[in-house]
N, CA, C and O atoms as a printed pandas DataFrame, in Angstrom:
     atom_number atom_name residue_name chain_id  residue_number  x_coord  y_coord  z_coord
0              1         N          UNK        A               1  107.381  118.767  106.857
1              2        CA          UNK        A               1  107.167  117.882  107.984
2              3         C          UNK        A               1  108.260  116.814  107.967
3              4         O          UNK        A               1  108.477  116.157  106.949
4              5         N          UNK        A               2  108.931  116.650  109.076
5              6        CA          UNK        A               2  109.948  115.613  109.217
6              7         C          UNK        A               2  109.306  114.412  109.890
7              8         O          UNK        A               2  108.649  114.549  110.922
8              9         N          UNK        A               3  109.496  113.246  109.310
9             10        CA          UNK        A               3  108.921  112.016  109.859
10            11         C          UNK        A               3  110.006  110.980  110.073
11            12         O          UNK        A               3  110.946  110.912  109.281
12            13         N          UNK        A               4  109.909  110.177  111.107
13            14        CA          UNK        A               4  108.880  110.186  112.133
14            15         C          UNK        A               4  109.126  111.288  113.161
15            16         O          UNK        A               4  110.263  111.685  113.417
16            17         N          UNK        A               5  108.035  111.764  113.735
17            18        CA          UNK        A               5  108.067  112.768  114.796
18            19         C          UNK        A               5  106.679  112.838  115.397
19            20         O          UNK        A               5  105.761  112.168  114.924
20            21         N          UNK        A               6  106.518  113.633  116.423
21            22        CA          UNK        A               6  105.202  113.771  117.050
22            23         C          UNK        A               6  104.425  114.951  116.474
23            24         O          UNK        A               6  103.469  115.419  117.093
24            25         N          UNK        A               7  104.820  115.438  115.302
25            26        CA          UNK        A               7  104.186  116.596  114.696
26            27         C          UNK        A               7  102.681  116.403  114.496
27            28         O          UNK        A               7  101.922  117.367  114.592
28            29         N          UNK        A               8  102.245  115.185  114.222
29            30        CA          UNK        A               8  100.812  114.883  114.086
30            31         C          UNK        A               8  100.404  113.861  115.142
31            32         O          UNK        A               8   99.560  113.002  114.883
32            33         N          UNK        A               9  100.993  113.950  116.319
33            34        CA          UNK        A               9  100.683  113.020  117.400
34            35         C          UNK        A               9  101.120  111.603  117.057
35            36         O          UNK        A               9  102.117  111.400  116.366
36            37         N          UNK        A              10  100.365  110.629  117.546
37            38        CA          UNK        A              10  100.750  109.231  117.359
38            39         C          UNK        A              10  100.686  108.790  115.899
39            40         O          UNK        A              10  101.306  107.791  115.534
40            41         N          UNK        A              11   99.951  109.512  115.062
41            42        CA          UNK        A              11   99.857  109.150  113.641
42            43         C          UNK        A              11  101.201  109.254  112.939
43            44         O          UNK        A              11  101.462  108.498  112.003
44            45         N          UNK        A              12  102.059  110.171  113.367
45            46        CA          UNK        A              12  103.329  110.382  112.671
46            47         C          UNK        A              12  104.553  109.913  113.445
47            48         O          UNK        A              12  105.677  110.152  113.004
48            49         N          UNK        A              13  104.368  109.248  114.591
49            50        CA          UNK        A              13  105.511  108.777  115.366
50            51         C          UNK        A              13  106.130  107.510  114.785
51            52         O          UNK        A              13  107.300  107.229  115.048
52            53         N          UNK        A              14  105.389  106.749  114.015
53            54        CA          UNK        A              14  105.897  105.580  113.314
54            55         C          UNK        A              14  105.541  105.745  111.847
55            56         O          UNK        A              14  104.422  106.133  111.511
56            57         N          UNK        A              15  106.503  105.447  110.972
57            58        CA          UNK        A              15  106.322  105.651  109.545
58            59         C          UNK        A              15  106.962  104.499  108.790
59            60         O          UNK        A              15  107.989  103.963  109.206
60            61         N          UNK        A              16  106.353  104.128  107.685
61            62        CA          UNK        A              16  106.974  103.176  106.777
62            63         C          UNK        A              16  107.449  103.901  105.537
63            64         O          UNK        A              16  106.734  104.742  104.993
64            65         N          UNK        A              17  108.651  103.583  105.085
65            66        CA          UNK        A              17  109.189  104.118  103.837
66            67         C          UNK        A              17  109.437  102.932  102.906
67            68         O          UNK        A              17  110.023  101.931  103.319
68            69         N          UNK        A              18  108.996  103.038  101.661
69            70        CA          UNK        A              18  109.109  101.942  100.705
70            71         C          UNK        A              18  109.697  102.474   99.406
71            72         O          UNK        A              18  109.240  103.492   98.887
72            73         N          UNK        A              19  110.699  101.796   98.884
73            74        CA          UNK        A              19  111.358  102.216   97.654
74            75         C          UNK        A              19  110.579  101.694   96.446
75            76         O          UNK        A              19  111.079  100.886   95.663
76            77         N          UNK        A              20  109.351  102.175   96.317
77            78        CA          UNK        A              20  108.454  101.830   95.217
78            79         C          UNK        A              20  107.420  102.944   95.094
79            80         O          UNK        A              20  107.359  103.829   95.948
80            81         N          UNK        A              21  106.628  102.908   94.067
81            82        CA          UNK        A              21  105.644  103.975   93.859
82            83         C          UNK        A              21  104.432  103.792   94.776
83            84         O          UNK        A              21  104.143  102.675   95.205
84            85         N          UNK        A              22  103.719  104.888   95.080
85            86        CA          UNK        A              22  102.499  104.762   95.887
86            87         C          UNK        A              22  101.479  103.825   95.241
87            88         O          UNK        A              22  100.829  103.046   95.938
88            89         N          UNK        A              23  101.331  103.891   93.911
89            90        CA          UNK        A              23  100.368  103.034   93.223
90            91         C          UNK        A              23  100.699  101.558   93.353
91            92         O          UNK        A              23   99.814  100.739   93.603
92            93         N          UNK        A              24  101.977  101.213   93.183
93            94        CA          UNK        A              24  102.381   99.809   93.306
94            95         C          UNK        A              24  102.188   99.315   94.742
95            96         O          UNK        A              24  101.715   98.200   94.960
96            97         N          UNK        A              25  102.553  100.142   95.711
97            98        CA          UNK        A              25  102.401   99.741   97.106
98            99         C          UNK        A              25  100.923   99.574   97.471
99           100         O          UNK        A              25  100.560   98.608   98.142
100          101         N          UNK        A              26  100.080  100.494   97.042
101          102        CA          UNK        A              26   98.647  100.408   97.329
102          103         C          UNK        A              26   98.040   99.173   96.680
103          104         O          UNK        A              26   97.244   98.479   97.313
104          105         N          UNK        A              27   98.394   98.885   95.439
105          106        CA          UNK        A              27   97.859   97.703   94.748
106          107         C          UNK        A              27   98.297   96.419   95.444
107          108         O          UNK        A              27   97.507   95.485   95.576
108          109         N          UNK        A              28   99.554   96.368   95.891
109          110        CA          UNK        A              28  100.069   95.200   96.608
110          111         C          UNK        A              28   99.295   94.985   97.909
111          112         O          UNK        A              28   98.885   93.866   98.216
112          113         N          UNK        A              29   99.101   96.058   98.667
113          114        CA          UNK        A              29   98.380   95.944   99.934
114          115         C          UNK        A              29   96.929   95.567   99.692
115          116         O          UNK        A              29   96.388   94.713  100.393
116          117         N          UNK        A              30   96.298   96.185   98.720
117          118        CA          UNK        A              30   94.900   95.899   98.403
118          119         C          UNK        A              30   94.700   94.431   98.027
119          120         O          UNK        A              30   93.675   93.842   98.372
120          121         N          UNK        A              31   95.655   93.840   97.330
121          122        CA          UNK        A              31   95.556   92.435   96.922
122          123         C          UNK        A              31   95.497   91.500   98.133
123          124         O          UNK        A              31   94.979   90.388   98.031
124          125         N          UNK        A              32   96.017   91.938   99.263
125          126        CA          UNK        A              32   95.997   91.116  100.470
126          127         C          UNK        A              32   94.798   91.344  101.367
127          128         O          UNK        A              32   94.637   90.647  102.369
128          129         N          UNK        A              33   93.953   92.308  101.029
129          130        CA          UNK        A              33   92.791   92.629  101.840
130          131         C          UNK        A              33   91.513   92.060  101.228
131          132         O          UNK        A              33   91.525   91.528  100.118
132          133         N          UNK        A              34   90.418   92.180  101.964
133          134        CA          UNK        A              34   89.121   91.715  101.472
134          135         C          UNK        A              34   88.564   92.696  100.446
135          136         O          UNK        A              34   89.115   93.777  100.239
136          137         N          UNK        A              35   87.477   92.308   99.815
137          138        CA          UNK        A              35   86.839   93.150   98.798
138          139         C          UNK        A              35   86.258   94.437   99.368
139          140         O          UNK        A              35   85.873   95.321   98.603
140          141         N          UNK        A              36   86.184   94.567  100.687
141          142        CA          UNK        A              36   85.628   95.768  101.308
142          143         C          UNK        A              36   86.576   96.967  101.192
143          144         O          UNK        A              36   86.165   98.107  101.411
144          145         N          UNK        A              37   87.845   96.712  100.848
145          146        CA          UNK        A              37   88.844   97.770  100.741
146          147         C          UNK        A              37   88.914   98.287   99.316
147          148         O          UNK        A              37   88.674   97.537   98.370
148          149         N          UNK        A              38   89.240   99.560   99.156
149          150        CA          UNK        A              38   89.377  100.162   97.823
150          151         C          UNK        A              38   90.453  101.239   97.862
151          152         O          UNK        A              38   90.734  101.811   98.915
152          153         N          UNK        A              39   91.044  101.506   96.725
153          154        CA          UNK        A              39   92.009  102.592   96.594
154          155         C          UNK        A              39   91.247  103.845   96.186
155          156         O          UNK        A              39   90.477  103.827   95.226
156          157         N          UNK        A              40   91.466  104.931   96.921
157          158        CA          UNK        A              40   90.815  106.208   96.658
158          159         C          UNK        A              40   91.906  107.270   96.581
159          160         O          UNK        A              40   92.786  107.326   97.440
160          161         N          UNK        A              41   91.845  108.105   95.558
161          162        CA          UNK        A              41   92.811  109.195   95.451
162          163         C          UNK        A              41   92.276  110.398   96.225
163          164         O          UNK        A              41   91.309  111.031   95.800
164          165         N          UNK        A              42   92.897  110.713   97.353
165          166        CA          UNK        A              42   92.425  111.842   98.160
166          167         C          UNK        A              42   92.909  113.169   97.583
167          168         O          UNK        A              42   93.742  113.199   96.677
168          169         N          UNK        A              43   92.388  114.240   98.109
169          170        CA          UNK        A              43   92.771  115.568   97.643
170          171         C          UNK        A              43   93.840  116.220   98.507
171          172         O          UNK        A              43   93.913  117.447   98.579
172          173         N          UNK        A              44   94.669  115.416   99.163
173          174        CA          UNK        A              44   95.700  115.985  100.039
174          175         C          UNK        A              44   96.713  116.771   99.241
175          176         O          UNK        A              44   97.059  116.416   98.114
176          177         N          UNK        A              45   97.178  117.841   99.842
177          178        CA          UNK        A              45   98.217  118.654   99.224
178          179         C          UNK        A              45   99.563  118.480   99.940
179          180         O          UNK        A              45  100.602  118.903   99.433
180          181         N          UNK        A              46   99.533  117.846  101.136
181          182        CA          UNK        A              46  100.768  117.719  101.910
182          183         C          UNK        A              46  100.671  116.522  102.858
183          184         O          UNK        A              46   99.608  115.929  103.043
184          185         N          UNK        A              47  101.815  116.194  103.446
185          186        CA          UNK        A              47  101.827  115.154  104.479
186          187         C          UNK        A              47  100.965  115.563  105.663
187          188         O          UNK        A              47  100.323  114.720  106.290
188          189         N          UNK        A              48  100.951  116.849  105.966
189          190        CA          UNK        A              48  100.120  117.336  107.063
190          191         C          UNK        A              48   98.648  117.065  106.823
191          192         O          UNK        A              48   97.929  116.677  107.744
192          193         N          UNK        A              49   98.187  117.268  105.584
193          194        CA          UNK        A              49   96.793  116.968  105.240
194          195         C          UNK        A              49   96.499  115.488  105.462
195          196         O          UNK        A              49   95.461  115.136  106.024
196          197         N          UNK        A              50   97.403  114.628  105.027
197          198        CA          UNK        A              50   97.212  113.183  105.188
198          199         C          UNK        A              50   97.154  112.816  106.660
199          200         O          UNK        A              50   96.265  112.075  107.082
200          201         N          UNK        A              51   98.087  113.323  107.438
201          202        CA          UNK        A              51   98.141  112.992  108.864
202          203         C          UNK        A              51   96.872  113.429  109.585
203          204         O          UNK        A              51   96.378  112.714  110.457
204          205         N          UNK        A              52   96.344  114.585  109.233
205          206        CA          UNK        A              52   95.121  115.077  109.887
206          207         C          UNK        A              52   93.902  114.219  109.554
207          208         O          UNK        A              52   92.946  114.184  110.328
208          209         N          UNK        A              53   93.921  113.536  108.430
209          210        CA          UNK        A              53   92.774  112.702  108.049
210          211         C          UNK        A              53   92.868  111.282  108.609
211          212         O          UNK        A              53   91.986  110.459  108.362
212          213         N          UNK        A              54   93.925  110.994  109.356
213          214        CA          UNK        A              54   94.148  109.636  109.867
214          215         C          UNK        A              54   93.979  109.573  111.380
215          216         O          UNK        A              54   94.865  109.090  112.086
216          217         N          UNK        A              55   92.859  110.054  111.874
217          218        CA          UNK        A              55   92.577  109.994  113.303
218          219         C          UNK        A              55   92.562  108.538  113.752
219          220         O          UNK        A              55   91.870  107.721  113.144
220          221         N          UNK        A              56   93.314  108.189  114.810
221          222        CA          UNK        A              56   93.352  106.794  115.265
222          223         C          UNK        A              56   91.949  106.207  115.443
223          224         O          UNK        A              56   91.041  106.867  115.947
224          225         N          UNK        A              57   91.798  104.947  115.014
225          226        CA          UNK        A              57   90.495  104.273  115.053
226          227         C          UNK        A              57   90.675  102.765  115.242
227          228         O          UNK        A              57   91.740  102.206  114.978
228          229         N          UNK        A              58   89.606  102.132  115.705
229          230        CA          UNK        A              58   89.560  100.670  115.823
230          231         C          UNK        A              58   88.386  100.192  115.001
231          232         O          UNK        A              58   87.265  100.641  115.240
232          233         N          UNK        A              59   88.583   99.317  114.058
233          234        CA          UNK        A              59   89.866   98.809  113.559
234          235         C          UNK        A              59   90.496   99.793  112.576
235          236         O          UNK        A              59   89.878  100.785  112.187
236          237         N          UNK        A              60   91.738   99.501  112.182
237          238        CA          UNK        A              60   92.408  100.309  111.167
238          239         C          UNK        A              60   91.530  100.324  109.916
239          240         O          UNK        A              60   91.099   99.273  109.442
240          241         N          UNK        A              61   91.270  101.514  109.388
241          242        CA          UNK        A              61   90.399  101.604  108.219
242          243         C          UNK        A              61   90.973  102.456  107.096
243          244         O          UNK        A              61   90.370  102.560  106.028
244          245         N          UNK        A              62   92.135  103.068  107.327
245          246        CA          UNK        A              62   92.731  103.921  106.298
246          247         C          UNK        A              62   94.250  103.771  106.283
247          248         O          UNK        A              62   94.903  103.695  107.324
248          249         N          UNK        A              63   94.778  103.733  105.080
249          250        CA          UNK        A              63   96.218  103.796  104.852
250          251         C          UNK        A              63   96.466  104.961  103.915
251          252         O          UNK        A              63   95.688  105.191  102.989
252          253         N          UNK        A              64   97.533  105.692  104.144
253          254        CA          UNK        A              64   97.907  106.792  103.259
254          255         C          UNK        A              64   99.266  106.466  102.651
255          256         O          UNK        A              64  100.207  106.117  103.364
256          257         N          UNK        A              65   99.361  106.582  101.331
257          258        CA          UNK        A              65  100.608  106.358  100.610
258          259         C          UNK        A              65  100.944  107.647   99.873
259          260         O          UNK        A              65  100.194  108.088   99.003
260          261         N          UNK        A              66  102.072  108.244  100.226
261          262        CA          UNK        A              66  102.455  109.518   99.634
262          263         C          UNK        A              66  103.837  109.397   99.007
263          264         O          UNK        A              66  104.783  108.946   99.654
264          265         N          UNK        A              67  103.948  109.799   97.751
265          266        CA          UNK        A              67  105.238  109.774   97.076
266          267         C          UNK        A              67  106.132  110.883   97.584
267          268         O          UNK        A              67  105.690  112.013   97.788
268          269         N          UNK        A              68  107.421  110.542   97.791
269          270        CA          UNK        A              68  108.367  111.525   98.297
270          271         C          UNK        A              68  109.775  111.158   97.829
271          272         O          UNK        A              68  110.376  110.207   98.329
272          273         N          UNK        A              69  110.285  111.908   96.881
273          274        CA          UNK        A              69  111.652  111.709   96.384
274          275         C          UNK        A              69  111.921  110.276   95.925
275          276         O          UNK        A              69  112.975  109.719   96.229
276          277         N          UNK        A              70  110.987  109.680   95.203
277          278        CA          UNK        A              70  111.165  108.331   94.690
278          279         C          UNK        A              70  110.766  107.228   95.656
279          280         O          UNK        A              70  110.755  106.054   95.284
280          281         N          UNK        A              71  110.446  107.580   96.867
281          282        CA          UNK        A              71  110.003  106.623   97.874
282          283         C          UNK        A              71  108.526  106.859   98.160
283          284         O          UNK        A              71  107.962  107.883   97.774
284          285         N          UNK        A              72  107.910  105.902   98.839
285          286        CA          UNK        A              72  106.528  106.063   99.288
286          287         C          UNK        A              72  106.510  106.057  100.805
287          288         O          UNK        A              72  107.085  105.171  101.437
288          289         N          UNK        A              73  105.850  107.048  101.387
289          290        CA          UNK        A              73  105.656  107.125  102.834
290          291         C          UNK        A              73  104.302  106.510  103.138
291          292         O          UNK        A              73  103.312  106.815  102.473
292          293         N          UNK        A              74  104.255  105.633  104.152
293          294        CA          UNK        A              74  103.002  105.011  104.543
294          295         C          UNK        A              74  102.644  105.402  105.975
295          296         O          UNK        A              74  103.457  105.283  106.891
296          297         N          UNK        A              75  101.418  105.869  106.143
297          298        CA          UNK        A              75  100.829  106.148  107.454
298          299         C          UNK        A              75   99.503  105.409  107.500
299          300         O          UNK        A              75   98.956  105.054  106.456
300          301         N          UNK        A              76   98.976  105.171  108.704
301          302        CA          UNK        A              76   97.621  104.613  108.804
302          303         C          UNK        A              76   96.950  105.126  110.067
303          304         O          UNK        A              76   97.565  105.845  110.854
304          305         N          UNK        A              77   95.696  104.759  110.260
305          306        CA          UNK        A              77   94.950  105.246  111.426
306          307         C          UNK        A              77   94.789  104.143  112.472
307          308         O          UNK        A              77   93.689  103.905  112.971
308          309         N          UNK        A              78   95.885  103.480  112.794
309          310        CA          UNK        A              78   95.867  102.457  113.839
310          311         C          UNK        A              78   95.363  103.023  115.157
311          312         O          UNK        A              78   95.435  104.234  115.371
312          313         N          UNK        A              79   94.854  102.174  116.047
313          314        CA          UNK        A              79   94.254  102.661  117.291
314          315         C          UNK        A              79   95.207  103.444  118.184
315          316         O          UNK        A              79   94.762  104.264  118.987
316          317         N          UNK        A              80   96.501  103.209  118.062
317          318        CA          UNK        A              80   97.486  103.972  118.834
318          319         C          UNK        A              80   98.396  104.746  117.901
319          320         O          UNK        A              80   99.538  105.051  118.242
320          321         N          UNK        A              81   97.882  105.062  116.720
321          322        CA          UNK        A              81   98.671  105.765  115.718
322          323         C          UNK        A              81   99.165  104.792  114.668
323          324         O          UNK        A              81   98.823  103.610  114.692
324          325         N          UNK        A              82   99.970  105.293  113.748
325          326        CA          UNK        A              82  100.471  104.449  112.664
326          327         C          UNK        A              82  101.226  103.251  113.224
327          328         O          UNK        A              82  102.064  103.380  114.117
328          329         N          UNK        A              83  100.907  102.089  112.678
329          330        CA          UNK        A              83  101.610  100.847  113.003
330          331         C          UNK        A              83  101.872  100.144  111.685
331          332         O          UNK        A              83  100.946   99.614  111.071
332          333         N          UNK        A              84  103.135  100.132  111.237
333          334        CA          UNK        A              84  103.440   99.512  109.949
334          335         C          UNK        A              84  103.598   98.003  110.065
335          336         O          UNK        A              84  103.617   97.298  109.056
336          337         N          UNK        A              85  103.712   97.504  111.299
337          338        CA          UNK        A              85  103.779   96.062  111.513
338          339         C          UNK        A              85  104.857   95.397  110.678
339          340         O          UNK        A              85  105.993   95.869  110.631
340          341         N          UNK        A              86  104.504   94.300  110.017
341          342        CA          UNK        A              86  105.460   93.524  109.225
342          343         C          UNK        A              86  105.487   93.952  107.756
343          344         O          UNK        A              86  106.152   93.314  106.940
344          345         N          UNK        A              87  104.773   95.023  107.416
345          346        CA          UNK        A              87  104.700   95.415  106.006
346          347         C          UNK        A              87  106.060   95.691  105.369
347          348         O          UNK        A              87  106.263   95.283  104.225
348          349         N          UNK        A              88  107.000   96.356  106.033
349          350        CA          UNK        A              88  108.306   96.540  105.382
350          351         C          UNK        A              88  108.996   95.209  105.071
351          352         O          UNK        A              88  109.603   95.057  104.010
352          353         N          UNK        A              89  108.907   94.273  105.968
353          354        CA          UNK        A              89  109.506   92.954  105.743
354          355         C          UNK        A              89  108.841   92.247  104.569
355          356         O          UNK        A              89  109.523   91.713  103.694
356          357         N          UNK        A              90  107.514   92.244  104.551
357          358        CA          UNK        A              90  106.777   91.582  103.465
358          359         C          UNK        A              90  107.019   92.265  102.120
359          360         O          UNK        A              90  107.191   91.592  101.103
360          361         N          UNK        A              91  107.034   93.598  102.113
361          362        CA          UNK        A              91  107.264   94.322  100.860
362          363         C          UNK        A              91  108.657   94.017  100.309
363          364         O          UNK        A              91  108.830   93.857   99.101
364          365         N          UNK        A              92  109.639   93.939  101.189
365          366        CA          UNK        A              92  110.995   93.609  100.740
366          367         C          UNK        A              92  111.017   92.248  100.067
367          368         O          UNK        A              92  111.692   92.065   99.054
368          369         N          UNK        A              93  110.285   91.295  100.623
369          370        CA          UNK        A              93  110.254   89.941  100.058
370          371         C          UNK        A              93  109.346   89.852   98.834
371          372         O          UNK        A              93  109.728   89.258   97.825
372          373         N          UNK        A              94  108.150   90.433   98.909
373          374        CA          UNK        A              94  107.171   90.290   97.823
374          375         C          UNK        A              94  107.456   91.203   96.630
375          376         O          UNK        A              94  107.340   90.783   95.479
376          377         N          UNK        A              95  107.829   92.457   96.913
377          378        CA          UNK        A              95  108.040   93.425   95.845
378          379         C          UNK        A              95  109.503   93.573   95.455
379          380         O          UNK        A              95  109.821   94.196   94.442
380          381         N          UNK        A              96  110.398   92.995   96.266
381          382        CA          UNK        A              96  111.826   93.105   95.973
382          383         C          UNK        A              96  112.357   94.513   96.138
383          384         O          UNK        A              96  113.297   94.909   95.447
384          385         N          UNK        A              97  111.762   95.279   97.051
385          386        CA          UNK        A              97  112.194   96.664   97.260
386          387         C          UNK        A              97  112.800   96.815   98.658
387          388         O          UNK        A              97  112.596   95.970   99.530
388          389         N          UNK        A              98  113.531   97.883   98.853
389          390        CA          UNK        A              98  114.014   98.223  100.184
390          391         C          UNK        A              98  112.872   98.915  100.918
391          392         O          UNK        A              98  112.130   99.696  100.322
392          393         N          UNK        A              99  112.731   98.629  102.215
393          394        CA          UNK        A              99  111.656   99.217  103.018
394          395         C          UNK        A              99  112.194   99.512  104.417
395          396         O          UNK        A              99  113.080   98.820  104.918
396          397         N          UNK        A             100  111.645  100.541  105.026
397          398        CA          UNK        A             100  112.133  101.016  106.326
398          399         C          UNK        A             100  110.969  101.203  107.283
399          400         O          UNK        A             100  109.916  101.720  106.912
400          401         N          UNK        A             101  111.174  100.777  108.508
401          402        CA          UNK        A             101  110.267  101.121  109.609
402          403         C          UNK        A             101  111.034  102.090  110.493
403          404         O          UNK        A             101  112.101  101.757  111.008
404          405         N          UNK        A             102  110.488  103.296  110.670
405          406        CA          UNK        A             102  111.140  104.316  111.474
406          407         C          UNK        A             102  110.190  104.778  112.568
407          408         O          UNK        A             102  109.020  105.061  112.308
408          409         N          UNK        A             103  110.700  104.852  113.795
409          410        CA          UNK        A             103  109.885  105.246  114.952
410          411         C          UNK        A             103  110.645  106.306  115.743
411          412         O          UNK        A             103  111.848  106.181  115.973
412          413         N          UNK        A             104  109.927  107.352  116.157
413          414        CA          UNK        A             104  110.498  108.351  117.054
414          415         C          UNK        A             104  109.419  108.798  118.034
415          416         O          UNK        A             104  108.577  109.636  117.714
416          417         N          UNK        A             105  109.459  108.228  119.223
417          418        CA          UNK        A             105  108.578  108.651  120.308
418          419         C          UNK        A             105  109.481  109.338  121.323
419          420         O          UNK        A             105  110.270  108.682  122.003
420          421         N          UNK        A             106  109.368  110.655  121.425
421          422        CA          UNK        A             106  110.234  111.448  122.294
422          423         C          UNK        A             106  109.999  111.118  123.765
423          424         O          UNK        A             106  108.935  110.628  124.142
424          425         N          UNK        A             107  110.991  111.390  124.573
425          426        CA          UNK        A             107  110.913  111.093  125.998
426          427         C          UNK        A             107  109.700  111.738  126.660
427          428         O          UNK        A             107  109.107  111.156  127.568
428          429         N          UNK        A             108  109.329  112.938  126.211
429          430        CA          UNK        A             108  108.213  113.657  126.843
430          431         C          UNK        A             108  106.852  113.279  126.264
431          432         O          UNK        A             108  105.824  113.710  126.786
432          433         N          UNK        A             109  106.825  112.483  125.195
433          434        CA          UNK        A             109  105.561  112.063  124.581
434          435         C          UNK        A             109  104.901  110.959  125.387
435          436         O          UNK        A             109  105.556  110.265  126.165
436          437         N          UNK        A             110  103.576  110.799  125.190
437          438        CA          UNK        A             110  102.845  109.711  125.827
438          439         C          UNK        A             110  103.330  108.376  125.291
439          440         O          UNK        A             110  103.743  108.277  124.136
440          441         N          UNK        A             111  103.282  107.357  126.126
441          442        CA          UNK        A             111  103.708  106.027  125.695
442          443         C          UNK        A             111  105.156  105.788  126.062
443          444         O          UNK        A             111  105.713  106.475  126.918
444          445         N          UNK        A             112  105.757  104.822  125.418
445          446        CA          UNK        A             112  107.132  104.443  125.697
446          447         C          UNK        A             112  108.077  105.143  124.732
447          448         O          UNK        A             112  107.927  105.031  123.515
448          449         N          UNK        A             113  109.044  105.862  125.274
449          450        CA          UNK        A             113  110.018  106.545  124.438
450          451         C          UNK        A             113  110.810  105.522  123.631
451          452         O          UNK        A             113  111.204  104.480  124.155
452          453         N          UNK        A             114  111.040  105.821  122.355
453          454        CA          UNK        A             114  111.795  104.897  121.509
454          455         C          UNK        A             114  112.294  105.600  120.259
455          456         O          UNK        A             114  111.652  106.517  119.746
456          457         N          UNK        A             115  113.452  105.155  119.776
457          458        CA          UNK        A             115  113.969  105.531  118.466
458          459         C          UNK        A             115  114.320  104.204  117.794
459          460         O          UNK        A             115  115.160  103.455  118.294
460          461         N          UNK        A             116  113.684  103.919  116.674
461          462        CA          UNK        A             116  113.879  102.630  115.998
462          463         C          UNK        A             116  114.085  102.886  114.509
463          464         O          UNK        A             116  113.370  103.679  113.896
464          465         N          UNK        A             117  115.068  102.208  113.941
465          466        CA          UNK        A             117  115.274  102.212  112.502
466          467         C          UNK        A             117  115.520  100.770  112.079
467          468         O          UNK        A             117  116.522  100.165  112.460
468          469         N          UNK        A             118  114.597  100.227  111.289
469          470        CA          UNK        A             118  114.734   98.871  110.757
470          471         C          UNK        A             118  114.737   98.979  109.238
471          472         O          UNK        A             118  113.844   99.588  108.649
472          473         N          UNK        A             119  115.739   98.387  108.612
473          474        CA          UNK        A             119  115.860   98.423  107.155
474          475         C          UNK        A             119  115.737   96.992  106.631
475          476         O          UNK        A             119  116.436   96.084  107.080
476          477         N          UNK        A             120  114.834   96.820  105.677
477          478        CA          UNK        A             120  114.587   95.522  105.048
478          479         C          UNK        A             120  114.906   95.636  103.574
479          480         O          UNK        A             120  114.753   96.705  102.984
480          481         N          UNK        A             121  115.346   94.548  102.976
481          482        CA          UNK        A             121  115.637   94.565  101.553
482          483         C          UNK        A             121  115.686   93.170  100.975
483          484         O          UNK        A             121  115.759   92.191  101.717
484          485         N          UNK        A             122  115.646   93.068   99.657
485          486        CA          UNK        A             122  115.629   91.761   99.009
486          487         C          UNK        A             122  116.877   90.936   99.297
487          488         O          UNK        A             122  116.853   89.713   99.155
488          489         N          UNK        A             123  117.963   91.584   99.698
489          490        CA          UNK        A             123  119.202   90.877  100.036
490          491         C          UNK        A             123  119.345   90.650  101.537
491          492         O          UNK        A             123  120.348   90.095  101.986
492          493         N          UNK        A             124  118.350   91.074  102.319
493          494        CA          UNK        A             124  118.430   90.962  103.775
494          495         C          UNK        A             124  118.360   89.531  104.264
495          496         O          UNK        A             124  117.947   88.626  103.540
496          497         N          UNK        A             125  118.778   89.343  105.525
497          498        CA          UNK        A             125  118.779   88.017  106.154
498          499         C          UNK        A             125  117.373   87.450  106.227
499          500         O          UNK        A             125  116.439   88.135  106.643
500          501         N          UNK        A             126  117.229   86.212  105.827
501          502        CA          UNK        A             126  115.960   85.498  105.878
502          503         C          UNK        A             126  115.717   85.009  107.292
503          504         O          UNK        A             126  116.683   84.737  108.004
504          505         N          UNK        A             127  114.484   84.885  107.729
505          506        CA          UNK        A             127  113.274   84.928  106.934
506          507         C          UNK        A             127  112.676   86.328  106.795
507          508         O          UNK        A             127  111.746   86.504  106.008
508          509         N          UNK        A             128  113.165   87.324  107.521
509          510        CA          UNK        A             128  112.520   88.641  107.537
510          511         C          UNK        A             128  113.036   89.615  106.485
511          512         O          UNK        A             128  112.437   90.673  106.291
512          513         N          UNK        A             129  114.130   89.289  105.802
513          514        CA          UNK        A             129  114.776   90.196  104.843
514          515         C          UNK        A             129  115.377   91.411  105.554
515          516         O          UNK        A             129  115.497   92.488  104.970
516          517         N          UNK        A             130  115.752   91.223  106.814
517          518        CA          UNK        A             130  116.296   92.317  107.624
518          519         C          UNK        A             130  117.740   92.604  107.231
519          520         O          UNK        A             130  118.582   91.707  107.187
520          521         N          UNK        A             131  118.007   93.884  106.946
521          522        CA          UNK        A             131  119.366   94.316  106.626
522          523         C          UNK        A             131  120.030   94.986  107.819
523          524         O          UNK        A             131  121.224   94.800  108.054
524          525         N          UNK        A             132  119.264   95.763  108.569
525          526        CA          UNK        A             132  119.826   96.473  109.716
526          527         C          UNK        A             132  118.716   96.844  110.674
527          528         O          UNK        A             132  117.602   97.158  110.258
528          529         N          UNK        A             133  119.027   96.806  111.970
529          530        CA          UNK        A             133  118.080   97.217  112.997
530          531         C          UNK        A             133  118.834   97.977  114.077
531          532         O          UNK        A             133  119.794   97.463  114.651
532          533         N          UNK        A             134  118.401   99.197  114.350
533          534        CA          UNK        A             134  118.991  100.013  115.395
534          535         C          UNK        A             134  117.853  100.468  116.304
535          536         O          UNK        A             134  116.891  101.082  115.841
536          537         N          UNK        A             135  117.963  100.166  117.599
537          538        CA          UNK        A             135  116.874  100.449  118.534
538          539         C          UNK        A             135  117.435  101.097  119.795
539          540         O          UNK        A             135  118.431  100.632  120.350
540          541         N          UNK        A             136  116.790  102.174  120.244
541          542        CA          UNK        A             136  117.044  102.776  121.546
542          543         C          UNK        A             136  115.663  102.975  122.180
543          544         O          UNK        A             136  114.867  103.793  121.718
544          545         N          UNK        A             137  115.397  102.222  123.234
545          546        CA          UNK        A             137  114.083  102.307  123.859
546          547         C          UNK        A             137  114.216  102.234  125.371
547          548         O          UNK        A             137  113.213  102.289  126.082
């Protein structure tokens, strides 16, 4: 599965990539949430399995962190699909790692067509730690 893409609908059109382990990223995110949240190790065998379990919902209730070639891929079940929001920026500042927000909504897909690549890192411009942003929308 190539991400971001519409392969799993709106769940896979936006993706976060983090240069840290899934465990470290999950623990960092959990520390910022209420006690109602918990880390659970799912039985997924692939990105496709994860994407299928993240049916959009209100409010967001699931995040998936999958290790891939030394990076962690983040998806969630946001009401309009995965929305990584400011997490790449915060992770770059808090964890000192490079993080990417990648979006690919094709022209024929529902919603607004867009291709976005935002790269954040500990050396990026403050206050967001932004290193590079490329947008076609």
